N, C-alpha and C positions, 0 to 999 in steps of 0.2 A: 384078906377080907373076902368073905363069901358073898359074891356079887349077884349070882344068879342061881336059879334052881330049875330042875326039870331039863329036858333036852330042848334047847332053843331051836327054832326052825332053821336058822341059817347054818348052825353047826351040823344039824342033821342033814341038810341039803348039800352043804359044801364039803363036809368032812373036816378032820382036824388039821389038814394042810401039812406043808413041809416044815418040820421043826427047825428052828434056828439054833445053831450051836451055842452052848454057854460061853461066857467070857472065859478066856484062858490067859491068866497072867495079867500084867499091867499094860495099859494102853494110854496113848495121848491123842487128843483131837481138839479141834476148835470148839465144837459144841457137843455136849453129852445130853441126850434126851432120855428122860425117865418115863417109860410108858410106850407100849407098842399097839395101842388101840387106834381108833380112827383119828383122835386128836394128835397122838404122836406121829401117825403116818402123814397127816397133812402138814404138820410143822416140819417134820424131817424132809418132806418133799420141797418145801419152800426154802429151807435153810441150805440144803445140799445143792439145790439148783442155783443158789447165789454163789456157790464155789467153796463153801465151808466144808471141812472134813467133819463127819458126824458119826457118833457111836450111839446107837439106840439100845436101851436095856429094859428088859421086862422079866418079871418073875414067872410069867407064863410064856405063851407064844403069841404071835401077832394076832390081835383081834379076839382073843379068847376070854377077855374080861367082859365088861359091860357092852362092848361093841357087838358081841354075838347075841345079846339079848334085845338090842334095839329094834323097835318096829319100823324105824327109818322112814318116817314121813318127813319130807324136806319142805318146810314152810318158812315164810318170813314172819308170820304172825306169832306173837308171844301169848303166853297165858294171860298176861296183863294187857288189856286193850290199850291202844295208843292214847286215847283221851284220858284214861285212868292213869296211865304211866306218866303223862304230863303233870297231873296233879301230884304224883308221888315224887318224881325226881326232877321236874322242871322241863320246859318245852325243848330246850336245846338237846339235852341228854336223851330225852325220850325219842325225839325225831331221829337223832343220830343212831340210836339203838335200832330202830325199825329199818332205817336205811342200810345199816351195817348188815342186819339179818337178810335183807333183800339181796344185797351184794353177795353174801355168803351162799345163798341158794343158787345164784347164777354162777358163782365160782365153782361150786360142786358140779353143776351141769357141764361147764366148760372142761373141767378136769376129767370127768367121766368120758367125754368124747376124745380127749387127748391121749388117753391111755392105750387106745387101740385094742381093747379087750372088753368082753362083755362083763360088766359089773352089775348088771341088772338095773341100770338107771333108765327111767322113763320120765319125761316131763308130764306132769299132771296138774290140772287146776285144783284149787282148794275150796271146799264148801264148809262154811261155819254156820251151823244150824242153831236157831233160837229154840231153847228148850221150853220157854214159857212165853205167854203173851206179854208179860211184863218186861220182857227183854227187848221188845221191838223198838221202843224209844231209844234205848242205849245203842242198839244196832244202827239206827239212823244217824245218831250222833257220831258213832265210830266211823262209819263210812264217810261222813263229811270231813272228819278230822284227817283221815288218810288221804282223801282226794285233795285236800288243801295243800298237802306237801307232796303231791304227785305220786303217791303209792297206789299200786293197782288194786282197786276195790270197786265192787258194784253191789248195791242193795237189791235184794230180790224179795218181792212180795210173793204171796202164795201162787199167783198166776205165773209170774216169771220163774218161780221155783219149779213149776211143773215141766218146764222145758229141760230141766236137768235130771229130774227123776220124780218118782212118786213118794215124796217126803211129806209127812204130816207135821209141818212146822209153820208157825205164824210169820216167819221171816228168815232170811239167811244173808250172809255176806259171801261174795264170790270173788275169787282172785285167780287170774290166769297164770300166775307164777308159782310153781311148786313142782314137786317131783317125788319119786320113790326110788329106792336103791337097795341092793343087797350090801349091807354095811361091812360084812365080813370079807366079801370078795373085793369091795372097794379098798379096804385097808390093805389086803394082801396085794392087790394090783399096784397100789401106790408104792409099797415097799419093793415090789419086783422092779419097778422103774428105778427106784433109788439105788438098788444094788448095782446097776450098770454105771453108776457115777464113781469117779475116783475118790478114795478116802471115806467111803461109806461102809459102815458095818452095823449089823443088827444081831443081838445076842438074846436068846430066850433062856428060861430057867436060871435067871440071874437076878437075885434079890438085892436091891439097893438098900443099904443099911443107914447111911448118913451122907450128907454133903457138907464139906467144910472148906474154909479158905486154906490154900497152900502157899508155898513160897512164890510161885509164878502164876498161880491161877486157882482153880477150884479142884478139890479132890473128892471123887465119888467113890466111897467105900462100898464094895459089894461082897457077897459071900463067895465070889469067884476070883476077885482080884481088884485092882485099883485102876480107875480111869482119871487121868489128869486132863482138865479141859479149861479153856478160856472162859466159857460160859456154860451154864447148865439150864436146860428147860425142863420143868416138871410138867408132864402131860399125862399123869397117872390117874386121871379121873377122880373117883371118889376116894381113892387111896392116897391122894396127894397131900391130905391134911397132916400126915405124919411128918412132913417137911415144913409145916407152918407153925408159927408160935401159938396159934389158937384156932378154934373152929370158925369157919366162915360160912358154913351152910348146914342145913338140917337134912338128914338122910331119910328117905321114905321108900316104900315098896310099891311097885306097880306090877300089873299082871297082864298077860297076853295069851291069845289063842290063835291057832291057825286052823282053817277048815280044810276038808277034802276039796278037791277041785269041783267047782259048781258048773252046771250045764249051761246056764245063761244068767246074765245079770239083769233080771226083770226088775224094773223099778229103779234102776241105777244106770241110766243110759250112758253117762259120760265116764263112769269108773273113776270119778274124781276122788281126791282125798277128802275125808269127812271127819269133822269133830263137832262137838256141840258145847253149849254154854252151861251145861250141868256141872256140878262140882261134887265128886270128881267127874271130869268129863270123859266122854267116850271118843275114841279115835279109831278110824278104820281106813284100810287101803286094800288093794289087790296085789297079786303077784303075777309074774309072767305066765305061770302055768294055771291061772284062773282060780287060785285060792283067795281066801279073804283072811287078812290079819286084823284082829280086833284087840284093842288095848284099853286099859282103864282100871276101874275098881280100886283105885289107889288107897293105901293105908298110910297114916302119918307116923310110921315107925320103921326101923330097920332091925327087926329081930329075925334072923335067918330061920330059926326053927319054927316060930309062929307063922312067918311068911310062907314057908314051904308047906305047912299043914293046911293053909288056906287055898292053895292052888286049885284043887278040884272044885271047891265051892265057888270060887271066883270065876273059874272057867265056865261053869253053868250060868252064872249071872251075866257074863259077857255074851254068851250065845243067846240067851233070852232077849237081851237088848237088841242084838243084831237081827234076830228073827222078827222082833216087833217092828224094826225099821224096814225090813224087807220081807213082808209076809208072803210074797209069792215066790220066794226063792227057797230051794232046798239046801239047808245049811247043816253040815255034819262036822263034828269035832274030829280033828286029826292029831292035834297036840296042844299042850299048854305049858307055860313057864312063868316065872316071876323074875323080876330084876330090881335093882336099886337105882334111885335117882335122887338128885339133890336140889334143894331150893335155897337161894340166897335171900337175904331180907328184902332186897328190892327187885328180885327176879332176874338180875343181870349177871353175866359171867364176870370172872376176874381174869384179867390178862395183864401180865407185866411183873415187875419186881414188887416184893412186899417191903413196906417202909422200915420194918424192924430187922430185915435180913440183909445179907450181902447183896448189893444191887446187881451182881453178875448172875444171881439165881433168878430166873424168870419163870412165871407160871402161865399155863394154858388151862384154865379151869372153866370149861364151857358148860357150866351148870344151867339147868332149866330145860324147858321143852324144846328149845332150838339148838340142841347140842351140836349137831353137825354144821349148820351154817355158822355158828359162833366159833367152832373149831377152825373153819376156813378163814374167818376173820383173824383169829389168834395166830394162825400161820403167817399171815401177811404182817401183822403188827410185830410179832417177835422176830421175823426175818429182817424187818427194818431195824429193830433194836440191835440185833447181832451185827448188822452192817453199820451201826452208828447213826442211823437215821430215825427221825421221829415220824410216826404214822398219824394220820388224821384222827384215828380212833384210839390212840394211846391213852389219852386222858379219860375217854368215855367209860372204859372198863377197868380203870386202875383201882388198886386197893384203897387209895386215899381219896376216892371220889366224894 
């Protein structure tokens, strides 16, 4: 599947990395993981840390699919606000989802510090801007809903917002828990740690054709050989649906630009993560070398040729919005790209076995705007499943919810 277009910023900055050797011949392991993006990395780290032997397989190399195109804003907030999600899926599941996402943000922060290498992670507060005056009432309701369940949130009126920056918005929500990261370096850093563990292997340029029950476990057929495993975890992002009996998400296209380094962040004093209530919404962050990454302008389709043709026009639209938000800053385009993202019907990820498939096949489908925090949750849930334990969020994100 063609997941990205253009030269993504992370790949341009970090380079292609060290290639993993293709699978050679047949292998045995406790757990085979399909996918070497950030989801596969987080799952592999948790499962191998628990003592299981692990073989990771990917048709590319580590992080070179959707991970390399991510804008990597790490937030616990979902596209669907908490009070709206309660109406859609019920109070218990909605609150558990938000708490899980908050845990996921903190888990990534902790992991980044444990790795002992620079993966571009920085803690950053998050600012959610109201795009219209009509949003103010909903923002007040949302802040109250979050505070009732002890989620970090503060309502900002225009006067309070002025302490954060020169934003022309009627209201905003402020959260102190968030972050930004280089997703490609994070994935590679995690796999680097995993390689030091006994029984761990990662193989690139290896395409998984099918997963089927064998005499003593599961057989993973690839174009390079056969892997026999006790359990298989599919963490192949938007390419995972080839292993499912039916479609579970709609694929869309999103666009992003990166600027040249800016001299100063006038009007943006805290350099917080920014997103707004428009649809499609705008999302913005900075980088360690003082660039700005701007994303949005989503299209409700995944047609690679049409998507790619729209990149130049979408880039100019994103720049225009950023310049309107920061009129005193000099913002110049350095690069642009497009990527694929998926939306489930209720906006939540799918984690665990599918009811129509062999229950030893597990899925880590961290779909939605909170991909990385939900991948961190998937790592914990599936590591527990491999060890025969039930995790508190096993039911929250199950296929039969």
